[in-house]
C-alpha positions as CSV (number, residue, x, y, z in Angstrom):
1,M,136.0,124.8,137.0
2,T,134.4,122.5,140.0
3,R,131.2,121.7,141.1
4,E,130.6,124.4,143.0
5,E,131.6,127.1,141.1
6,K,129.3,125.6,138.1
7,S,126.2,125.3,140.6
8,I,127.1,129.0,141.9
9,A,127.2,129.9,138.8
10,I,124.2,128.2,137.3
11,E,122.0,129.9,140.0
12,N,123.8,132.6,138.7
13,L,122.4,132.7,135.9
14,T,118.7,131.3,136.7
15,A,118.3,134.5,138.4
16,Q,119.5,136.3,135.7
17,L,117.1,134.4,133.3
18,A,114.1,135.4,135.9
19,G,114.6,138.9,135.8
20,T,114.1,139.7,132.5
21,N,111.7,138.8,129.6
22,I,114.3,139.8,126.9
23,I,117.2,137.6,125.6
24,Y,119.1,137.4,122.7
25,I,121.9,134.8,122.1
26,S,124.9,135.4,119.5
27,D,128.3,134.3,118.5
28,I,130.5,136.7,119.4
29,S,133.6,134.9,117.9
30,G,136.1,135.5,116.5
31,L,135.3,140.0,117.2
32,N,139.3,141.1,118.4
33,A,139.3,142.8,121.5
34,E,139.1,146.4,120.6
35,T,135.9,144.8,118.3
36,T,134.8,143.4,121.7
37,S,135.2,146.2,123.6
38,S,133.0,148.6,121.8
39,L,130.3,145.7,121.7
40,R,131.2,145.8,125.4
41,R,130.4,149.8,125.5
42,A,127.4,149.7,123.1
43,C,125.7,147.0,125.1
44,F,126.6,149.6,128.2
45,K,125.5,152.7,126.4
46,A,121.9,151.0,125.7
47,G,121.5,149.4,129.4
48,I,122.3,146.1,128.0
49,K,124.5,142.9,129.9
50,L,126.1,141.3,128.0
51,E,127.6,138.1,129.1
52,V,130.1,135.7,127.7
53,V,128.5,132.0,129.1
54,K,129.0,128.2,129.2
55,N,126.3,127.1,126.7
56,T,126.0,123.9,129.6
57,L,125.6,126.1,132.1
58,L,123.3,128.3,130.3
59,A,120.9,124.6,129.0
60,K,121.5,123.8,132.9
61,A,120.4,127.4,133.8
62,M,117.3,127.8,131.4
63,E,115.8,124.4,132.4
64,A,116.3,125.8,136.2
65,S,113.7,128.7,135.1
66,D,110.2,129.3,135.7
67,N,110.2,130.9,131.5
68,D,109.1,128.4,128.7
69,Y,112.5,128.7,126.4
70,G,111.0,125.5,123.8
71,D,113.6,125.2,121.4
72,L,116.4,128.0,122.9
73,P,118.8,125.5,124.6
74,T,118.9,123.7,121.1
75,V,121.2,126.7,119.6
76,L,123.7,126.9,122.9
77,S,126.3,125.4,121.1
78,G,130.4,127.1,119.8
79,N,130.9,130.5,121.9
80,S,128.2,132.0,123.1
81,A,127.3,135.5,124.4
82,I,123.6,136.4,125.8
83,F,122.4,140.3,125.8
84,I,120.1,140.7,128.5
85,S,117.6,144.2,128.3
86,D,114.6,145.8,128.9
87,V,113.9,146.7,125.9
88,A,113.1,143.9,123.0
89,N,114.5,145.2,119.9
90,A,117.8,147.0,121.7
91,P,120.5,144.3,121.6
92,G,118.6,143.7,117.6
93,K,119.7,147.7,116.8
94,I,123.2,146.9,118.8
95,I,123.9,143.3,116.3
96,K,122.2,144.9,113.0
97,D,125.3,148.0,113.4
98,F,127.7,146.2,114.9
99,R,127.3,143.7,111.6
100,K,127.1,146.5,109.1
101,K,131.8,146.6,110.1
102,S,131.5,142.7,110.5
103,D,129.9,139.6,110.4
104,K,129.5,138.8,113.8
105,P,127.6,138.9,116.3
106,V,125.7,136.3,114.9
107,L,122.5,135.7,116.1
108,K,121.5,132.8,117.3
109,G,118.5,133.1,118.6
110,A,116.3,135.3,121.5
111,Y,113.3,134.9,124.1
112,I,110.9,137.9,124.4
113,N,108.0,138.5,126.3
114,S,107.7,134.5,126.3
115,E,108.0,134.1,122.0
116,V,110.9,132.1,121.0
117,Y,113.3,133.0,118.2
118,I,115.8,131.0,116.2
119,G,118.2,131.7,114.1
120,D,120.3,134.6,112.3
121,N,117.4,135.5,110.1
122,Q,115.4,136.7,112.8
123,L,117.7,139.8,113.1
124,D,116.1,142.3,110.9
125,A,112.4,141.2,111.9
126,L,113.8,141.5,116.3
127,A,115.5,144.9,115.8
128,T,112.6,146.5,114.3
129,I,110.2,144.7,117.3
130,K,108.0,148.9,119.0
131,S,108.8,148.6,122.5
132,K,106.9,148.9,124.9
133,E,107.5,153.3,124.9
134,E,107.0,153.5,121.6
135,L,103.7,151.6,121.4
136,I,102.1,154.3,124.0
137,G,103.6,156.9,122.5
138,E,101.9,155.9,119.1
139,I,98.5,155.6,121.1
140,I,99.0,158.8,122.8
141,G,99.4,160.3,119.3
142,L,96.5,158.5,117.6
143,L,94.6,159.6,120.8
144,Q,95.3,163.1,120.5
145,S,95.2,163.3,117.0
146,P,90.9,163.7,117.0
147,A,91.4,166.4,119.9
148,Q,93.9,168.9,118.5
149,R,91.6,168.9,115.5
150,I,88.7,169.5,116.4
151,I,90.4,172.1,119.5
152,S,91.9,173.4,115.6
153,A,88.2,174.0,114.5
154,L,87.0,175.8,116.9
155,Q,90.1,178.0,117.3
156,N,89.1,179.3,113.1
157,K,85.3,179.4,114.2
158,F,85.6,182.0,117.1
159,A,88.6,183.1,115.8
160,G,85.7,183.5,112.7
161,S,83.0,184.7,114.9
162,E,84.9,187.5,117.1
163,E,86.7,189.2,113.3
164,E,82.6,189.9,112.3
165,G,81.8,191.1,115.4
166,A,84.9,193.6,115.1
167,E,83.4,194.7,111.9
């Protein structure tokens, strides 16, 4: 790779990093072609971009980014792939699903909404993070619950008074 190609690759990675707040870094080495292809398909279906990257280029892109990745560049060794998503828990769920059949991918770290997570031991927590849509749904459900109880009580009250008036 020439110096110019490296520079272009760093610029592209920096632009990708700037466009998202959710990045998972994992090791997918050792996966055979069929499993890797299956992983890519699952990511595509979930709206996740999966890309194998050179560690030095990703480290330089992180350094050039406006985001503070903290200690995340320290996990960049061996083979690395990045999962870029709009949903915080989606890559974690996919990694967990693939781990049912294999010991890979191994989570090296993640950057989610300015928070840095290091290590494979974070996978369970990351896979259970609620998405923005799930949180909004829960809040709406909580707000609707008291109103639904009032409406139900009023309907029962009026239904009871109509029956009394009919007699």
